[in-house]
VODREN-121094 format. One record per residue: residue in one letter; x negated, y negated, z of N, C-alpha, C in turn. Coordinates in steps of 0.05 Angstrom, whole numbers, padded with zeros to 5 digits, always signed. Atoms other than C-alpha are relative to their C-alpha. Example, Ala and Ser with C-alpha at 12.3 -4.5 7.8 and 13.67 -1.06 7.14 Angstrom:
residues 2
a-00018+00024+00000-00246+00090+00156-00018-00024+00000
s+00016+00024-00001-00273+00021+00143+00015-00022+00014
This chain:
residues 264
a-00022-00002+00018+00343+00349-00450-00007+00019-00023
l+00009-00017+00022+00302+00383-00505+00000+00030+00009
v+00000-00028-00009+00292+00446-00463+00028+00011+00005
n-00027-00009-00005+00364+00449-00440+00016+00005-00026
e-00013-00004+00026+00386+00443-00512-00006+00028-00011
e+00008-00027+00009+00347+00506-00530+00012+00022+00017
i-00012-00020-00018+00374+00542-00468+00029+00005-00009
l-00029-00002+00007+00446+00527-00490+00004+00013-00028
k-00003-00013+00026+00432+00554-00560-00001+00030+00002
a+00002-00029-00005+00422+00623-00529-00018+00014-00021
v+00019-00010+00020+00361+00637-00571-00014+00025+00011
p+00014-00024-00009+00331+00708-00567-00030-00006+00004
v+00028+00004-00006+00261+00710-00536-00015+00025-00010
t+00016-00022+00011+00210+00753-00573-00026+00002+00015
i+00025-00004-00015+00153+00783-00532-00016+00022-00015
e+00017-00018+00015+00095+00815-00570-00028+00001+00013
e+00028-00002-00008+00025+00840-00554-00016+00003-00026
m+00016-00001+00025-00028+00829-00607-00028-00010+00006
a+00028+00010-00003-00101+00812-00618+00000-00030+00002
l+00002+00028-00004-00122+00743-00597-00002-00016-00026
d+00002+00014+00025-00142+00723-00667+00026+00000-00015
a-00026-00001+00014-00075+00746-00695+00020-00020+00013
a-00018+00019-00014-00039+00705-00641-00006-00028-00008
k+00007+00027+00008-00078+00643-00660+00009-00006-00028
e-00009+00004+00027-00062+00654-00733+00030-00005-00001
k-00029+00004-00001+00011+00658-00714+00008-00028+00010
g-00005+00027-00011+00004+00590-00681+00006-00001+00029
a-00005+00000-00029+00009+00611-00609-00017-00021+00015
m+00014+00021-00015-00009+00555-00561-00015+00013+00024
a+00016-00010-00023-00065+00571-00511-00007-00024+00018
l+00008+00020-00019-00081+00531-00448-00030-00004+00000
f+00029+00006+00001-00148+00496-00451-00013+00008+00027
g+00014-00009-00024-00197+00528-00402+00008+00027+00010
e-00008-00027-00008-00158+00593-00394-00016+00021-00014
k+00015-00022+00012-00193+00658-00407+00020+00022-00009
y-00018-00020+00011-00157+00710-00451-00016+00024-00008
g+00013-00025+00009-00173+00783-00466+00003+00003-00030
d-00003-00005+00028-00176+00815-00534+00029+00004-00009
i-00029-00003+00005-00102+00834-00530+00015-00019+00017
v-00015+00021-00015-00055+00778-00510+00030+00004-00003
r-00030-00001+00000+00020+00771-00495+00010-00025-00013
v-00010+00023+00014+00055+00725-00543+00030-00002+00004
v-00029+00004-00005+00123+00696-00523+00009-00022-00020
s-00010+00019+00020+00163+00663-00579+00030-00004+00004
v-00028+00007-00001+00229+00626-00577+00007-00012-00027
d-00006+00008+00028+00250+00625-00650-00024-00016-00011
d+00022+00016+00010+00209+00570-00684-00005-00024+00018
f+00002+00022-00019+00215+00524-00623-00026+00002+00017
s+00023-00003-00017+00159+00553-00581-00014+00027-00005
c+00016-00024+00003+00102+00603-00588-00025-00003+00017
e+00022+00004-00018+00054+00611-00531-00012+00027+00010
l+00013-00023-00014+00004+00659-00498+00009-00002+00029
c-00012+00003-00027+00040+00673-00432+00003+00028+00012
g-00004-00025-00014+00041+00728-00380+00023-00001+00019
g-00020+00002-00021+00099+00703-00339+00029-00003-00009
s-00028+00003+00009+00162+00696-00383+00011+00027-00006
h-00011-00027+00002+00208+00756-00380+00029+00000-00009
v-00028+00000+00008+00278+00733-00402+00002+00009-00030
a-00005-00009+00027+00306+00765-00465+00014-00020-00017
n-00015+00020+00014+00347+00705-00483-00001-00026+00016
t+00003+00025-00014+00341+00631-00466+00024-00006+00018
s-00024+00005-00015+00412+00630-00439-00002+00011+00029
v+00004-00011-00027+00389+00672-00379-00012-00021+00019
i+00012+00020-00016+00350+00612-00355+00021-00018+00014
g-00022+00015-00011+00416+00576-00342-00003-00030-00003
t+00005+00028+00003+00390+00505-00333-00028-00006+00009
f+00028+00007-00004+00324+00468-00327-00001-00029+00010
r+00002+00027-00011+00308+00409-00282-00029-00006+00008
i+00028+00007-00006+00240+00374-00278-00001-00012+00028
t+00004+00010-00027+00216+00361-00207-00024-00018+00003
s+00023+00017-00002+00149+00329-00220-00015+00000-00026
e+00016+00002+00024+00102+00306-00275-00025-00016+00007
t+00025+00013-00007+00029+00290-00265-00021+00004-00021
g+00022-00004+00018-00036+00283-00302-00021+00019+00011
t+00020-00019-00009-00087+00339-00298-00027-00004-00014
g+00025+00006+00015-00139+00311-00346+00006-00019-00022
s-00004+00019+00022-00149+00267-00406+00019+00012-00021
g-00020-00008+00020-00088+00274-00451+00015+00025+00008
v-00014-00024-00009-00060+00332-00409+00018-00007+00023
r-00020+00004-00021+00003+00329-00367+00010+00026+00011
r-00011-00024-00013+00030+00380-00318+00029-00005+00009
i-00028+00003-00007+00105+00388-00312+00008+00024+00018
e-00010-00021-00017+00136+00427-00254+00031-00003+00000
a-00029+00000+00003+00209+00447-00258+00012+00024+00014
v-00015-00023-00010+00262+00493-00229+00022+00008-00020
t-00021-00011+00019+00312+00537-00266+00020+00017+00015
g-00020-00018-00012+00374+00579-00253+00011-00009+00026
p-00012+00007-00026+00400+00581-00181-00015-00022+00014
a+00016+00021-00013+00342+00537-00157+00008-00028-00011
a-00007+00026+00013+00362+00482-00207+00028-00008+00010
l-00027+00006-00010+00435+00487-00185-00001-00010+00029
k+00002+00008-00027+00415+00482-00112-00012-00029+00002
l+00012+00026+00000+00372+00421-00127+00021-00021-00007
a-00022+00019+00009+00431+00387-00163+00019-00004+00023
k-00019+00002-00022+00476+00402-00104-00011-00017+00023
d+00013+00015-00021+00426+00376-00053-00002-00030-00007
e+00002+00028+00008+00415+00312-00093+00027-00013+00000
s-00027+00011+00000+00490+00302-00100+00008-00007+00029
q-00006+00006-00028+00498+00307-00024-00015-00024+00010
e+00016+00023-00008+00441+00258-00013+00011-00026-00011
l-00012+00024+00012+00473+00209-00061+00026-00008+00014
q-00024+00005-00014+00539+00216-00025-00006-00013+00027
q+00008+00012-00026+00504+00201+00042-00009-00028-00004
l+00010+00027+00006+00469+00141+00011+00023-00019-00005
a-00024+00017+00007+00535+00115-00017+00015-00007+00025
g-00015+00004-00025+00567+00124+00052-00014-00021+00017
l+00014+00020-00015+00512+00083+00085+00003-00027-00012
l-00003+00026+00014+00521+00029+00033+00030-00008-00002
k-00029+00005-00001+00597+00033+00044+00011-00005-00029
g-00011+00002+00027+00614+00045-00029+00000+00027-00014
k+00000-00025+00015+00620+00097-00084-00028+00005-00010
v+00026-00007+00011+00561+00135-00114-00007-00017-00023
s+00005+00017+00024+00569+00095-00178-00008-00028+00007
d+00006+00027-00009+00563+00031-00138-00027-00002+00015
a+00024-00001-00018+00501+00053-00098-00024-00015-00012
p+00023+00014+00010+00447+00027-00146+00002-00031+00002
a-00004+00029-00001+00477-00043-00150-00001-00010+00029
k-00001+00008-00028+00490-00046-00075-00028+00001+00013
l+00027-00002-00010+00420-00022-00059-00018-00022-00010
e+00016+00021+00012+00389-00072-00107+00006-00027+00014
a-00008+00024-00014+00429-00128-00074-00011-00001+00028
l+00010-00001-00027+00408-00105-00005-00030-00005+00001
l+00029+00004+00001+00334-00103-00024-00006-00029-00006
a+00005+00029+00007+00339-00173-00054+00005-00017+00025
q-00006+00014-00025+00371-00197+00011-00022+00003+00020
l+00021-00005-00019+00317-00164+00052-00025-00016-00008
k+00023+00015+00009+00263-00196+00009+00002-00030+00007
d-00005+00028-00007+00294-00265+00019-00003-00004+00031
t+00002+00002-00029+00299-00252+00094-00029+00001+00010
e+00028-00002-00007+00226-00232+00098-00015-00026-00007
k+00012+00026+00007+00207-00297+00062+00007-00021+00021
e-00009+00019-00020+00249-00337+00111-00015+00004+00026
l+00013-00007-00025+00218-00301+00170-00029-00009-00001
a+00028+00007+00003+00148-00312+00144-00003-00031+00002
q+00001+00030-00001+00162-00387+00135+00005-00010+00029
l-00006+00008-00027+00192-00391+00205-00024+00004+00018
k+00024-00006-00016+00130-00358+00235-00022-00021-00006
k+00020+00020+00007+00086-00406+00196+00007-00027+00012
d-00009+00025-00011+00128-00465+00219-00005+00000+00031
a+00004-00003-00029+00124-00439+00291-00030-00004+00007
a+00029+00003-00005+00048-00435+00286-00008-00030-00003
l+00007+00028+00005+00044-00506+00258+00012-00018+00022
s-00012+00016-00021+00091-00532+00312-00017+00000+00026
d+00018-00001-00023+00037-00512+00362-00024-00018-00004
m+00022+00017+00007-00008-00563+00330-00008-00020+00022
d+00006+00020-00021-00003-00615+00385-00016+00012+00023
s+00014-00012-00022-00025-00567+00439-00028+00009-00008
i+00026-00008+00010-00082-00542+00395-00019-00024-00002
l+00017+00024+00003-00107-00612+00379-00006-00012+00028
a+00005+00010-00027-00101-00629+00454-00025+00013+00012
a+00024-00014-00011-00158-00579+00465-00026-00012-00012
k+00024+00012+00012-00206-00623+00424-00019-00012+00020
e+00021+00012-00016-00271-00642+00457-00023-00008-00017
d+00023+00010+00015-00332-00679+00434-00025+00014+00011
i+00025-00014-00008-00396-00637+00436-00023-00011-00018
g+00022+00011+00015-00458-00674+00415+00009-00017-00024
g-00010+00017+00021-00417-00722+00373+00016+00014-00021
v-00016-00016+00019-00380-00666+00337+00027+00008+00013
p-00026-00008-00011-00305-00656+00348+00003+00031-00002
v-00002-00029-00002-00293-00584+00370+00027+00007+00012
v-00025-00011-00010-00227-00548+00379-00003+00030+00003
a+00000-00029-00006-00227-00480+00413+00025+00006+00015
a-00026-00002-00012-00156-00460+00427+00014+00026-00007
v-00017-00023+00005-00105-00404+00431+00022-00008-00020
a-00020+00006+00021-00058-00401+00370+00022+00020+00000
q-00022-00018+00003+00010-00371+00359+00003+00008-00029
a-00002-00009+00028+00003-00332+00294+00005+00030+00000
d-00007-00029+00002+00026-00264+00270-00018+00015-00019
s+00017-00013+00018-00028-00249+00220-00026-00016-00004
m+00025+00014+00006-00099-00266+00200+00003-00021-00021
d-00006+00020+00021-00073-00302+00139+00010-00026+00012
n-00012+00023-00013-00031-00348+00182-00020-00014+00018
l+00021+00012-00018-00089-00358+00231-00020-00016-00016
r+00018+00015+00017-00135-00378+00174+00013-00026-00011
d-00014+00024+00009-00083-00426+00146+00002-00021+00021
l-00002+00019-00022-00074-00457+00214-00027-00013+00006
a+00027+00011-00005-00149-00466+00223-00006-00020-00022
d+00004+00019+00022-00152-00500+00155+00015-00027+00006
t-00016+00023-00005-00096-00547+00175-00012-00017+00023
v+00012+00014-00023-00129-00564+00242-00025-00015-00009
l+00025+00013+00009-00196-00578+00208+00006-00024-00017
d-00008+00023+00017-00161-00623+00157+00007-00024+00018
k-00008+00021-00017-00131-00663+00214-00024-00012+00015
l+00024+00011-00013-00198-00669+00249-00017-00016-00019
g+00017+00013+00020-00233-00690+00185-00027+00012-00001
s+00026-00013-00002-00297-00656+00208-00001+00015+00026
g+00003-00014-00025-00323-00613+00263+00003+00030-00001
v-00002-00029-00002-00310-00542+00287+00027+00008+00011
v-00026-00011-00009-00245-00503+00295-00004+00029+00006
l+00001-00028-00008-00244-00438+00334+00027+00007+00011
l-00026-00008-00009-00176-00405+00341+00000+00029+00006
g-00003-00028-00008-00158-00341+00376+00029+00007+00005
m-00027-00009-00005-00094-00300+00379+00000+00028+00009
t-00003-00028-00009-00072-00237+00414+00017+00015-00020
n-00014-00017+00019-00048-00180+00371+00002+00028+00012
g-00003-00025-00015-00021-00123+00414-00022+00003+00020
d+00022-00005-00019-00081-00094+00451-00026-00010-00011
k+00024+00011+00012-00130-00133+00408+00002-00030-00001
v+00000+00029+00003-00151-00204+00397-00015-00007-00026
n+00013+00008+00026-00170-00239+00331-00008-00029+00002
f+00011+00027+00000-00211-00301+00318-00005-00009-00029
v+00008+00013+00025-00222-00349+00260-00015-00025+00008
c+00016+00024-00005-00275-00403+00259-00005-00014-00026
k+00006+00016+00023-00281-00459+00209-00018-00024+00008
v+00018+00022-00005-00338-00510+00206-00001-00017-00025
a+00001+00019+00023-00336-00572+00162-00027+00002-00013
k+00025-00002+00016-00388-00569+00106-00021-00019+00010
s+00019+00021-00009-00420-00633+00131-00014+00008+00027
d+00011-00007-00026-00430-00603+00200-00017+00025-00001
t+00018-00023+00003-00463-00539+00175-00029-00010-00003
k+00027+00012+00004-00522-00585+00157-00013-00008+00026
k+00011+00006-00027-00529-00600+00231-00009+00025+00015
g+00008-00025-00013-00544-00527+00245+00023+00016+00011
l-00023-00016-00009-00473-00505+00262+00006+00022-00019
h-00004-00023+00017-00457-00436+00237+00025+00015+00011
a-00025-00013-00008-00386-00407+00240-00004+00029+00008
g+00004-00029-00006-00411-00335+00238-00012+00004+00027
k+00013-00003-00027-00455-00345+00300+00019-00009+00022
i-00019+00009-00020-00401-00383+00337+00020+00021+00006
i-00021-00020-00003-00349-00330+00325-00011+00026+00012
k+00013-00023-00012-00398-00275+00343-00001-00002+00030
a+00002+00004-00029-00408-00305+00412+00028+00003+00012
a-00027-00002-00010-00332-00311+00421+00009+00029+00001
a-00009-00028+00003-00318-00240+00397-00013+00018+00021
q+00015-00017-00019-00372-00209+00441+00011-00004+00028
a-00011+00005-00027-00341-00242+00502+00027+00014+00004
a-00026-00014-00001-00276-00205+00485-00003+00029-00008
g+00004-00028+00006-00307-00137+00474-00001+00007-00029
g+00001-00006+00029-00316-00143+00399-00026-00011-00012
n+00023+00010+00015-00363-00168+00346+00010-00012-00026
g-00008+00012+00025-00362-00206+00281-00021-00019-00011
g+00018+00019+00012-00395-00257+00236+00012-00010-00025
g-00010+00011+00025-00390-00293+00171-00018-00022-00011
r+00015+00022+00013-00411-00353+00130-00004-00024+00019
p+00004+00024-00017-00436-00419+00160+00026-00016+00003
d-00024+00016-00001-00369-00452+00143+00026+00015+00007
m-00024-00016-00006-00320-00394+00155-00007+00027+00010
a+00004-00027-00010-00318-00331+00196+00024+00010+00015
q-00021-00012-00015-00270-00283+00228-00010+00025+00014
a+00009-00022-00017-00275-00229+00281+00023+00010+00017
g-00020-00012-00017-00238-00185+00329-00012+00009+00026
g+00009-00011-00026-00242-00161+00401+00021+00019+00011
k-00017-00021-00011-00213-00106+00443+00011-00007+00028
e-00009+00008-00026-00199-00145+00507+00015-00026+00000
p-00015+00025+00003-00143-00195+00497+00002-00017+00026
e-00001+00015-00025-00143-00213+00571-00024-00019+00003
k+00024+00017-00002-00211-00246+00559+00000-00021-00022
l-00002+00019+00022-00186-00291+00503-00010-00028+00009
g+00009+00026-00009-00197-00354+00545-00030-00002+00004
d+00029-00001-00004-00267-00334+00564-00015+00000-00027
a+00012-00002+00026-00282-00318+00491-00001-00028-00014
l-00001+00027+00012-00261-00388+00468-00021-00018+00013
k+00021+00015-00014-00306-00418+00522-00028+00007-00010
a+00026-00010+00010-00363-00375+00497-00006-00011-00028
g+00004+00012+00026-00352-00401+00427-00008-00029+00001
a+00007+00028-00004-00354-00473+00450-00028-00003+00011
a+00027+00001-00011-00417-00458+00490-00021+00005-00022
a+00018-00005+00023-00449-00431+00426-00004-00025-00016
v+00002+00025+00015-00434-00497+00392-00020-00019+00015
r+00018+00017-00016-00469-00534+00450-00030+00008-00004
d+00027-00010+00003-00530-00490+00443-00012-00007-00027
m+00010+00006+00027-00535-00502+00368-00006-00030-00003
l+00004+00029+00002-00531-00577+00378-00021-00011+00020
a+00018+00009-00021-00579-00579+00437-00028-00008-00012
């Protein structure tokens, strides 16, 4: 707004060549880090601007037409860089942006003036839908609890669950493992899920059972290696991945076998 105000004033632009010291005395602004010769070009716009510049050639600010900022970034401590377009380029940018806004309004089935409110409402609706979907996925994973618990077996007096889980993320898989371990009260939980062309694992071991020599990191490593992967972690919690989802069943068996070996 400040620049366009000066453009509309149609202020004459004065271009002078003078010694660098004289330019500095006049108050000309120099860019930090730039190298200047003994004779410099000073461009002045009335008392609004006075700079050392080799690229301004208009005789009057009105020739610029209009000024539109396209970007603003930091280039150093306390220094900002502004990029802008002027004249025909600024008019073209305004026209292009107007067309894009018209297209956006059309997609939102409203006027340009209504577009921000409609888009805000749409984004809010999308956020709510994403929350509902996340909850549904979480509920679906928990609904698989019966089949997961049915996989429980006793290994050396320790309850062990090594089962396939229906989860869509590692976060959900970890939450599900926590829930299963809570229901067991103690023991080992090893869950695996397919994720496209990969497989993911989470292993949880009750704190009391880590004292018996059980180690989640070692259990999950055995499972992951059986599915073409690797991994590890703490004695009570670990996660890993594999590249062969078709071997998920074998991987879970390998994890259970690792528990047997630790308790032998």
